[in-house]
C-alpha angles and dihedrals in degrees: 000000000000116000097165096086094052093048092047092051090049091051090049095052090045094051093049101040101060086073093046092046092047087051090049093043093061097103091061125162121335114209094175138322131208118310094242091064116078138205092285090070093045097046097067090046090053093047092048091049092049090050092050091048092050092047093049092047092049092048092049092048091050093048092047092050090049091050092047091049093048093047091049091051091048091049092051089048092052091046091052090048092050092050092048091049091049091052091048091050092051091048092050093048091050092048091049091050091047092050091050093050092046091049092052093044092048094049090050092045093049091052095046095040093073093047100054138008094224095072099095132145127236088257090066089073091057094053093090092076095075094153092064115092121240118273093229131025109271119247103173115141091215095065129073105217116196096208116089093203091076092053093049090047090051093049093048100045104033095062110086113207118204118206137186123298093246094079119168129201095283092050090052090051090051090050089051089051092051090051091050089050090051090050091051090048090052091051091047091050091049091051092048091049091050091050092048091050090049092051093047092050090049092050090049091051091050093050091049092051090050091049092049091051090049092050089048091052090048092054092048091048091052092052094051118085104217134156124285092241091058090049091047091050090047091049090045090050091048095044094060098055094036092050086047089051094044091053110100093228092057096064116056116237112240096185092096114097101221099060111119121228092250090070090056091053091049091051092050091049091049091051091051092049092048092051091051090050090050091052092051092048091048092053092048094048092047090056092047099041108038099130095069119112124269097230094067088045092058093050092049091048091053091051090049091052090051090051091049091051090052091049091050092050092050091049092049092048092050091048093047092050091048093049093047091052092049091048092049092051092047093046093051092047092049093047091051092050092047090054090051091051091049090052090050090050091053090048091051091050091052090049090051092050091049092047090052091050091050090047091053091050092050090049090052090049090049092052091049092048092050091048093050090046091053091049091050091049092052091048091049092050091050091049092051091050091050091049091051091051089047091051090053090049090050090052091054091048091050091052090050090048090052091053091048090049091056090049090051092048089057090050090046092056090051091047090050091054092049090045092058090054094047097046093085092053095044093059090075089055096052093119091056093047093057092054087048090051090057091053089045092054090050092048092048090051090050091048090050089050090050092049090051090048091049091049090050090049091050090051090050089047091055090048092051090050092054092045091047090060090052092045094052089073090047090052090055090055090044090054091061090050091047091053088059091046092052089059089054092045093053088079091045092053092065089058092045092054090058090049091047091059089057092045092051089059089052090047091056090054091048091049089057090051090049090054090053090050090050090053090053089048090053089053090052090050089053089053089051090052090054089053090050089051089055089050089049091058090053088049090053090055090051089048090054090053090048091050088057088050093050091061090057095047099065089101090067095067093119090053089049091053090053090046090052089053090052089046090054090052090048090049090051090050090046090052090051091050089047091052091050090048091049090051090049090045090051091051091048090047091049091050090046091049091049092049092046091048091051091047092047092050091050096043098042095082092046096042093052089061098037098036097107095050095043093049094050093047092046093049092051092047092048093049093049093045093047092050093048092043093049092051091048091045092055092053093043093049092051090050090047093052091053091047093048090053090051090048091053090054090048091051091052089053092047092056090067094045094049092054088064092045092051093078091053090048091054089056093048089046095081094048092049090048092060091044091051092051090052091047092049091051093048090047091051091050090047092050091049091052091047091050090050091050091049091051091051091049091049091050092049091047091049091051091050091048091049092049092048092048090046092051091048091049090048091052091047091049091050093050090049091046090055090057090049098243101147095168093058090047092056090046090052090051090052090049090049092053090048091051091051091050091049091049091052089049090051091051091051093046091047091052091049090046091050090051092049090046091053089049091049090050090053091048092048091051091051092045092048091049089052094047095042093090089060093050091057096068098050107137114205100163095110095055102036098098093040093050092046092051093047092047092049091049090050090050090052091050090048092050090051092049091047091051092050092049091047091053093049091047091048090052090051090047091051091050092049092045092053091050092047091047090053090050092047092050089051091049094046089057087063108066095193094062101066092127090061089051090056091048091053090050089052089050091052091051092048090049092051090049089050092053092049090049092049091052092049091046093053092047094046090047092054091047090049093052091047091051091049090049090050091050091052091048091047091052092049091048091047091055092048093047094047092062091049095044094050089059090044093051092049091051093045091053091051091047091049091052093048094044092050089056096044114025105021119199097002093066090048088057091051093050090047089051092053090046090049092049091051091047091048091053091050090049090051092051091047091050091051092049091047090051089050091051090046089056091050090048090051089053092051095045091048090052095046093045128054092265113114111258122252089247088069092054127084119264092247093055091046094052091045090052092050093048093048090051090052092048092048091051093048091049092052092049093047 
């Protein structure tokens, strides 16, 4: 059988799928997402993960069954080959022994056949049946067979053809056939030899009888006293045939090698006939010539005896030469066939050795496949347990969400009542609400972006978790390689210590330089403080204007009370969001702690041995990076100060230009209001359609999961039913019913959760529309420079951390690459282990992907924490500014009322100027935040695309990129 095609197809599917599986495995495990996202976002992730798990398990089970089947077929094939080779070996040994015995017996029989007539074989008794045909086709070289079929048979079967060692089933059958032909040839040769021996013995017996009769006649003729004439006639009659016989041309020469055995028989028959004729003539001449004298008779008799002796010698010489030729032919033929059989035995031994080697390899492959199958089973069981625990956790979360939904519905009813009372008052503030709607749309877009980023980060987290499990095994193998490398690096450490002493001296000099740079940085910070003081003066002026507004806003006390109620609701919602964030943060911290513990456990053994080298390299890298970063920071900060001064001048110029543009904006305000209403309605419809589509997808995914689980349970029940375990079958049925009930509960809870979520969205929209008028008058001019400087410092610190982490990760990657290269070189030296080479290449690719994912995870995590910190700061600032702005709005309303009665249009212009200045400051703050988010988006897009991330750039280039983004944004807004 051919097992190469099956194995090749299995290798092909295995080399291509790891990419497909990695692509399918991207959803991964989800330990907990942001609090704002509900169970509807988690449910599709869980269903996708369960589908991927089921697909991977099915694929692995199929592959393992294929491998088991192929290995079983290959084992049967090797067993059949071994049995066939053993039978061939036994047959060859038997044929060799038979040939040796036949050779010995024939040599003994040929020697004893000329001595006595009694030495005959068992085949001599069967010679009487001459009419019967031979059992096998004759192949004797002493006979001239008329049929050409025997010659063709001889030429086809006698030639043994040796083939390659990689014989398949057909080749083995042909080898069997050749051995059978050899056996038949041996039997035919043995039969022919027996027949030849029988014929020779018979001819010897006939010649001896003729000679005995001749000697008897001679004795009788000597006793008789006949006449001399009779004796002379008898001698004359005898002289003629004997002289004819003694002549060399009369007797055929048998020394030639090509005479067939039929000529020998003809010669023997002729000799017998001639002897009979001589006897008859002798009797006739004795009767006619009796009166001859006895003296002449005696002389003639002596001559006759001499002639007979000569004839006997010639006959014996011819027979000896014929037998020697036959023996030589037979001996050469037997030697040649013995050599062929010895070659075949050697070939069979080589085939057996190769078969044993292949069997060992297949057994090793079987052991590896069983081990991998057991590991996959254990992983699958662990994954199923984790999913069950996660389902229970989701049920608890759904119940909590239901309780919160009821609480929010109660609050929503109260808010609706208060909304009806505040609608009349909010009509006067319609202009402010539209500006707030713009900000709201921007904030919602940013929140959606953040949710998408969080979802992406969670997906990457799950991928890193799955890859971490696969890389734990790789780390174990890498540890063994690292132990060997530590022995090599022991000699290198001595050299590094000497270099470290030199580097410490350089480090001291660099530390002095760093101190100088810090002093320059302190001077720059002092300059920044002076700038903040100047900004503070401007803020005081604005505060004076706001104090005048507060005196006029006492009439809006009722509105303030309602706003406080809304603020309390917002604070409650903020607390709830904070709790959800804390829960998510705890989960993230737990995951981080678990990952760090695992990494520490893995790296402890390696770090203990490589601690000295890594510390020294890290210190040098940190010192160099700090020195370069400090130099670049000084230059960047100076450039930033100059740019900030220019920006302040530009802002002062923009205040005058925006006063003129305010009138145009008021006209466009109404048009934009209608457009915003239409957009909000379309967005709500779109969201509703998206939610419906998500629900349909979740239902379909749940049905597929249920069907898959039902099929798995059915298969398990059938397998258990075959074994006769009825109790387990009933338990499995109960479990199946429980699973179905739980799934129905989950569907109900998910529907309820979706309904509550829709209600919460509606409430949030209403609450945001009510609070939008307060968001418009947020004044961030005092803290713009301070926030920008702090954010830039944080970005610098993050970039430094990212660079340090990148360096440490690169060092680890280099260590792992060296170990894998050593292993790959060792494997490339062995040509029969190319499959292992491909597996190691796959491991290298997976390790690289893991490192890239870890880098992205660290960066995204830092960005996520920064965003969360910014949200908390923004909430705190909003609460502080609300209290100030309420007083400012009340005073501004009073001033507007008084100025309308006293000054007329001039006061309206002043109030519009204050309103414009506040709006301009809010626009500036929004532009700065948008620039910050643009920078973050650039970071994410550079990481997701093939562009090198900002962490790989120098600090100067990064700050220049951020500043250019801010300038571009300011230019577009202006």
